[in-house]
N, C-alpha and C positions, 0 to 999 in steps of 0.2 A: 363332509368335504374331505377329500383325500389330501394327505400331506405331500407336497412336492417342492423341489428346489431345482434351480438350473444345474445343468451338467457340470459347468465350470466350478460351481460351489462344491459339488461332491468330490471332484478330483482335487481341488485345492485343499479341502479339509483332509483328505487321505494323505496327500503328499506332505502337508505341513505337520500332521501328527507323526508321521514316520521320521521326518527330519528332527523334530523336537525331541522325540524319544532317544535319538542318537546324540544330539548336541547337548541336551541339558546336563547329563552326568559329566561330560567333558568340561563344560563351562564351569560347573560348580567346583570340580577338582582344581581347575586353574585359579579360580577366585580364592578358594580356601588357602592354597599354597602360596599365593601371591600376596595375601594380606599382611602377613608377618614380614615378608620381604619388603613390602612397601613402607612399613614403619621404620625398618632398619635403614632403608635408602633415604627416607626423610631425615633421620638423625644425621646421617653422613652429609646430606646437603646443608643442614644447619651448621655443622662444624665448618664446612667449607665457606659458607656465607659469613660466619663469624670471623674467620681469618681474613676474608676479603674486606670486611668492614674495618677491621683493625688496620689492615694495610692501607686502605683508602683514607682512614682518619690520619694515619701517620703521614701519608703522602700529602694530604691537604695542609699539614702543619710543617712538614720537613722543609718544603720550599722556603717558607718564611723563616725557619730557623737558620737554614744555610745562608739566607740573605743577611740576617742580622749578625751572624758569625763573621761573614766577610766584612760587614760594615764596621765591626768593632776593631778592625785592624787598620782602617783608613785614617791617615793623619789629618786629612782635610775636615773630618767630622768632629775633631776634638775642639777646634775653635768655635766660640759661640757666635750665633748669628748677630749681625749680618755679615761677619767675616767669611770669606770663601763661600759665599752664598750660591754662586753659580755652580761650583763643584759639588757642593752638597746636594743641590737641587737636581743636577744631572744624574747623580748616583741614585737618588730616591726614585726618580722617574724610570730609570732603567730597571730597577727592582719591580716596580708596578707593572712594567711591560712584560716581564718575564716570569712573574709569579702570579698566575691567574686568580689564585684564591686570596690574595692579599687585597684588602680594601684601602689600606693606607700604610705609609712608612713614616716613622716619627723619630725625633731626637729631643732629649731634655737635658738641660744644663743647670749647673749648681746655682747660677744667679737667677734662675727662673725663666731664662730664654727658652724658646721652643720653636721647632721647625717640623712641619708635617706636610707631606705630599699625599694627596687624596685622589684615588681613581674615581672619576665622575661619569663612568659609562652608564651607570644606573640613573634614569631620569629622576627618580626620587631624591637621589643625592644632589643633583643639580638644583632641584627645587628647594631643598633644605638650605643650600648654600647661596641661593639667589644668583646662580651662575648663568652666563649666556648659554644658549642652546648648543653652540658648537664647542663648548668647553670639554676637553678630554681629561685635564688634570687641574686640581686646585692646590695651591700652596699657601699654608697658613704660617705666618711669621710673627713671633712675639720676641721683641728685643728691647734694649735700652739705648737711648741716644746719649749725646755728650752731657746732657743735664741730668742723666740718670732717671729720665722719665720713660716709663714703659710705653712702647709703641706696638700696636698690633694691626696687621693688615692681611687681606686675603687677595692673592693673585690668581688669575685664571689663564690657563695655557691651552693651546691647541694640541693636536696629536704629535706635532713636531717639537713641542716645548716652547713655542713662541708665545710671548705675552699678548693676550687679546683684551685684557681688562683687569682692573683691580679696584678694590674699595677698602677703606679703613674699617676696622671693627671697633665699634663704640665701647663695647664691654671689654675692658682690659683687666678684668679680675682673674682671668685664667692664669694658673700657676702650675707648670708641669711638675713641680716638686711635690704637689699635693695629690698627684694621680697615683693609683694603686701600683702600677707597674714601676714607676720611678722609686717609690718608697721601698718596694720589695727588693729591687736591685741595690739601692743604696744601703739597705740594711744588711743583706746577706753577701753582697759583692760577687754573686754568681748569676748565671743565666736563670731566669725564672719564667714560668707560665702563669698568667694571671687571668682570671675571669671565670665565668662571665661577669662583666661590669658594663655600665653605660658609658660610651665614649663621650669625651668632653665636647668634641666638635660636631659629630653627626647625631649625637643623642640616641644611639642605637646600641643594643647588646653586642658586646664584642669579646673575643678571646685575644689576648696579647702575649707575644713572646718577646722578652726584652733581655738585653745583655749589657754589661758595662764595657766601656772602651778600655782597651788594654793600656793606653798611654795616660788615661785619666779615668779612674773608676767612678768618679762623680758625674761623668757624662754617660748618659744611657741612650742607646738606640733600640728601637723596637719595631714590630710589624703587627698590624691588626688583622684578624680574621673574623669576618662577620659570622654570627651564629647561623644564619640561613645558609651560608656556604657549607658549614659542617652538616647541617640537617639534610642537605641534598645527597650526602653520601650514605644516608641511612635507609634508603628505599629497599624494603625487604619484600616487596610484592612478588619478586621472582620466585620466592618460596611458596607463598600463598597470598590470596587477596587480603586475608585478615592478619597476616604476619606483621609484627611490629619490631622495631629496634630503637634503642635510645642509648645515650651516653650519660653516665652518672659521675659526678666529680667526687673528690675525697670526702666531702661533707654530705654525701648521698643526695645531692641536689641534681635535678635534671638540667643538663646542659643543652641537649638537643633531642628531638623526637622525630621519628619517620612520618608520623601522621601530621599533615599540614595544620589541621585544627589544633592539635596538641602543641605543635611548634609555635603557633600563634599565641597560645596561652603562656608558653615558656618565655617567648619574647616579651609579652606583656608583663610577666612577673619581674623579669630582669630590668625592664624599662620603668618599673614603678606604676604601670597601668593596671596590673592584675591584682588579685586579692591574695597573692602569696602562693608558695610552692604547694601548700596543702591542697588547694583547689585543683592544681594540675595532677597531683597524685590521685585525687579522688576521681578524676576523669578516666584514668587508666589504673585500675586496681592491681594490675600485674606488677606495677612499679614497686608497690609496698612489699610484695612477695620477693621480688628480685633483691631488694635492699636487705632482706633477712638472709637470703642465700649468699650474699657477698661476704657475710661473716663466717661462712664455711670455707676453709682454705681449699678444700678439694674442688668445690663447685666454682669458687672465685677464680681458680687457675685454669678452668676450661672444661671441667667434667659436666656431662649432660645431666640435667635434672628434670624431674617430672612433678607437676603439682596440679591439684584440682581447685578450681575457683568458680563459684556460681554454677555448679553442676556441669562444668566443662573441664576437660583435661588439657593441659598445656605442657609443652616441652620448652626448656630454657637453656641457653648457652651463654655463659659469661666469660669474657676475655679481657685481660688488662691491656691498656693502650699506652703505657708509659714508654717514652723513648728519650734518650739523651738527658736523663734525669729530669725531664719535664713532665708535667701533668701527672705527677705521682698520685696513685690512688684512684685514678679515673678508670672506668670500665665501659666496655660496650656489651650490651645485652641484646640477644635475639630471642624473642618469644613467639611461638607459633602454636595455634590450637591443634591438638593432636588429630582431630577430625579432618582438618585441612591437609595435614601431611598425608593421611591415608587417602583422602580424596584425590590429591594431586598425584600421588604415586600410583594410584589405580587407573590413571588415564590410559596407560597401556593396556590394562585389563579391560577397560571399557571399549578400547579399540578392538580387542579380541572378541568381546561380546558383539560389537557392531558387525565384525566380519562374520561371526556365526549367524547373526540375524540376517545379514545379507545373503548368506547361503540359503537360509530358510525362505526368504523373500524370492530369491532366484528360483527355488523349487516351486514355490507357489506360482510365480510368473510363468514357469515352464508348463505347469499344469493348466493354467488359464489359457496359455497359447494352444496347448493340445486340445483343450475343450472347445476353444473357438474354431479350430480347424474342423472339429467334428460338427459343432452346432451352428456354424456360420450359415450353411445352406438352409438349415431348419429355420433360422431367424428370417432369412430372406423369403422363404416360403410363407412364414407367418405374416410377414409384412405384405406380401403379395395378396394373401387372403383378406387382410384388412382393407387393402386398396380395392379389391373386387367388391367387398361389402359396401364401400363408399362410392362405387361405380366410377372409380378412377382407373381408366384403361390406358393412360399415357405411358409410353415407353414399352420396352420389351424385356422383361426381367428373365434372366437365365440363372438358375441355381444348380449348376453342375456340382456334383460331389463324387468322391471316390467310393461312396457307399451306394450300392445299387438300389437299395430300398428308398433312399432319399430321391434318387433320380426318377423312380417309378411314381412317387408322390408328386414330384414336380411336373411330370407329364400329365397326370390327372388334373392338377390344379390349372395348368395351362389350357386344357380342353374346356374346363369350367369357365375360365376367363373369356375365352372366345365365344362360348355360347351365350353368356350373360351380356357381353358387349353387343352381340348381334340383337339380342332381345331388347336392349335399351335403345336401339335405333327405331324400334316400332312402337314402343310404349314410353310414355313420359318417365324420365329418370326417377322422379320422386315416387312414382307408382312402383317402378321396379324395385327401388330401395325398400319400400314397404312390403312388397310381395316376398322378397327374399328374406325378410325379417319375420320369423315364425311367430314372434310375440306381438306383431302389429296387426290389428284387425280393422284398420281404418279404411281399407279398400272395399269393405262390404257396403252394398247399396244403402244409402240413407238420404233423407230429405234435409236440405240445408239451404241457407241464403247464399247466393253466388252472383257473380257478374260474368256475362257471356259476351264474346266478340266474334263476329263473323266477317270475313273479308272475301272479296271477289274481284277478279280482273275484268274490266269492261272489254267486250268484243274479243275475248280470248279465243273463241272458236275461229274467228276470222284470222287472227294471228297464226293459229295452228295451220290453217289452210295455206297461208302465204309463205311459210318457212318450212324447211326440212325438219323432220321429227328430231334429228340429233340436235339441231340448233334450238328447237323449242325446249328440249330437255335441259340443255345447257343454260338457257335463259331462265327457265323456271327454277333450276337448282340454285343459281346465284340469288334469285329473288327470295326463295324460301330461307336460304341461309341468312340473308340480311334480316328478314323479319324474325327469324328464330332468335337471333342475338338480342334484338330489341325486346322481344317477349320475355326472355329469360332475365334481362336486366330489370324489367318491371315486375318480376315475380309471377308472371303468368305461366300457365301450363298448356302446351299444345296438345289438344285432345286428338285431333285428326286433320290430315290433309285431304281435302275432297277435290281432286282435280287441280284447279288453279285457286281453290278457296282454302282458308285456314279457319279452324274451329278452336278458339282459345277460351279458357275460363280462369277465374280467380276465386280464391277462398276455398279451393279444393285442388289437390288433396291436402295442401298445407293451409291451415287457417290464416286469414289475413284480415285484420280489422279495417284496413284502408283499401279493400278490394275495388270499390267503385272508383275512387280517386286514381288508383294505379291503372285501372282499365282505360280511363279517359286519357291519362298521360301516355299510355302505351299507344293508343290510337293516333294521337297527335304526333308522337315520335315516328311511328311508321309512315304516316302521311308525309312528314318532312323528308324522311329518308327516301321514300319512293319518288318524291319530287326531284331530289338530287339525282337519283338513278335515271329518271326519264330525261333529265337535261343532258346527262352523259350519253344516253342512248340516241338522242337526237343528233348529237355531234358525231357519233359512230355509225349513224344510219341503221340503228337497231330499233325494233318496235318499242313504243312506249307502253308501259304497264300501268295504265290508269286504274287505281284500286278504289273500291267503295267499301265502307265499313258500317256495320250495324251493332249497336251497343244496347244491352238491356240487363237489368238486375232484378232478381226475384228468387222465389223458391223453386228448387229443382231436386230431382233424385239423382245423386251422383254415386258412382261405385262401379263394381265389376258386374257386367251383364253377359248372358249367353249360356251355352250348354256347359255341361260339366267338363268336357274335354276341350272346349274352346271358348274363351271368354274375352271380353273387351272392356277396358276402363273408359267410361264415358258418362255423359249426363243426359237426362231425359226430362221432358215436361214442357209446359206452356212457355216458360221463360226461354227455353232453347228455341222454340218455334218463333216466338216474337222477335228475338235477336236476328234470326235468319231472314224473316220477312222485312225487318227494318233495313237490312243490307240491300235487299232487292228494291225497296222504295226509293233508293237514291237515284235510280234511273228516271223515275217519274218526276221527282222534284229537282233534278239537276244538282244534287248535293253530293258531298263526299263522305261525311260522317254523320249518321243519324243516330240519335239516342232517344230512349224512351223518357217519359215523365218521371219514372222511378229513378233514373240516373240523374236527371236535372234536379229533382227535389233534394238529393243528397249533397251534390257538389256544386250547386249554382253559385256559391260564394267564391269558388276557386277557379271556375272556368266561364268563358263567354259562350252563351248559347243564343241561337236565333230561333224564335218560335215558328213552328210550322202549323201546329194545330192538331185537333183530333182527327185520326185517320183510321178507317176500317182496314184491318189486315186480314189476309186470307186465313181461314181456319179459326177465326175468333169472332164471337158474337159482338163483343163490346169494342168500341173504338179505342185506339191507343193514342195518347197525347205524345206528339213527336216534336223533337227539337234538333236543330243542327248544332253539333259541337264545332265551334269556330276556333277557339284558342284558349290558352291559359289567361286568366283574368289579371290585368295589370291594375294596381291601385290607382283610382281616379279616372279610369277609362269609362267611356259611355256604356250604358247597360243596353245591349241589344235584345235582352229578354223582354224589354218593354215595347210592345208592338207600336210601330208608327211614331215612336218617340213621344208617346203620351205621358203626361205627368202622372206620377204615382199618387 
């Protein structure tokens, strides 16, 4: 077998090889030179990210610091609650409205009094405080009455600061003087940052900035920043999907982490729900390495460092976040896998590779287009040849090409198409299909079982005499066309048209195990169609074509007969003669479809037959048992095969 491939494949391989030989060295040079540049660009991006994180962290806390700095100068905050409560409350609410990162504003007093305004925009906070759904702010007030008895209550306000509800707090053991932020300010007398610690009211991890009042340094005002607010600033995914950032306090404890799962563990640790900071560090082993790097002054002040952990290289950037003498010793760390930096920086290189690949694909596409322009006509001709082999002559295929040799081939194929199409008009199509197939020998004469049907139009000679030849031809053509469709639908083969008669057979040339049944069904279908035709002819004053049928089944020799130069596909034998004689006997018995006993014996359970009896037919010594085929059998119908209705 010779090796061959389509023309489009040859051209595509040739063009693709040429383009790859040119593009590959250029792509490799660009990749090699760009790799180092990608690493340098990644380090620069980390430095910028680290600075942005520090600025963001400061921004999240500076708003709160500025608020408490202003609060420390207000005289109405010096008096203990419930004195000047409305003025205190109005200022606290204004802070919460203008400092989005603040979760609450608070004030502590040396007698243990306490005032706290809480932003309840978070549904979780409203649930914790058992606040109404439309609560915007909650105010917690701890004070002493005239009898020096501690009174604590929770008020709920709407967005405009109007009271919508309140409830007493049964547990009055809360003492602001015991909170970390109050003790730190009272001890040092300066602004302090405290945390993380668990807030007394909301029971969540919190960072607090607190300052003493200028007019009374035993009165402390402060603002709470929820740890989750800080963690939202640490999203480092813009550098790479696996980049992480976190904040460490002076004691090397994790304050916040960019990974939500890690942040959940941090919150659990500070809330007392976790197993301790060691578990958190174990979950992210880079934290332990960063803690060691913080002891190096150069790295802790912002110098880039590289380290290996678990077989992977990392880059780390550490920057201090101290401002206004608050959060001393705290640092922001950005840690990125080196592979991620290279991968992300190489996106531009990948785009270049994609562009080069696009040029290669474009070249392949152009070669495919060129080959299609050349081979399209060849494929059309090949398809036309297959259709001719299937005896499909529908349509008129034209395969014009700019190549003269293809046009010559198309002309020769068109001539063959016309010749075979004409041939198929005179010989059964299945026979033609087998004749043109050199490997098929089924058209050679051979004996086999078959079913034969003959038809004939009653008084056709008289019809021919009474009508012009052109009209007779038109009537007969429509008649044969109708019968031919029915025969093909029932798997029969028209062997020959004999004047007004049709010679049909089954089980040849195509084998058919149900040839007797199909022959009977075909005869009944043709009779029904002819009856409808005759009804229309009577309305149109055209001659009726009353048709008689003869059916027989048996052995016959079927195949190609004749001279070497001129042959005919037909069937011969006693079976053929008997079928023809049965058709003629219809005139004698006044019947339409006569079938032999051989037919009746095979399909008597499927069809209704009327017995005629044994009859001598011309050219045969023995009598033939004859039956009239009446209709398809309906379950439960009377059996006409039983003469005179006798009991069986």
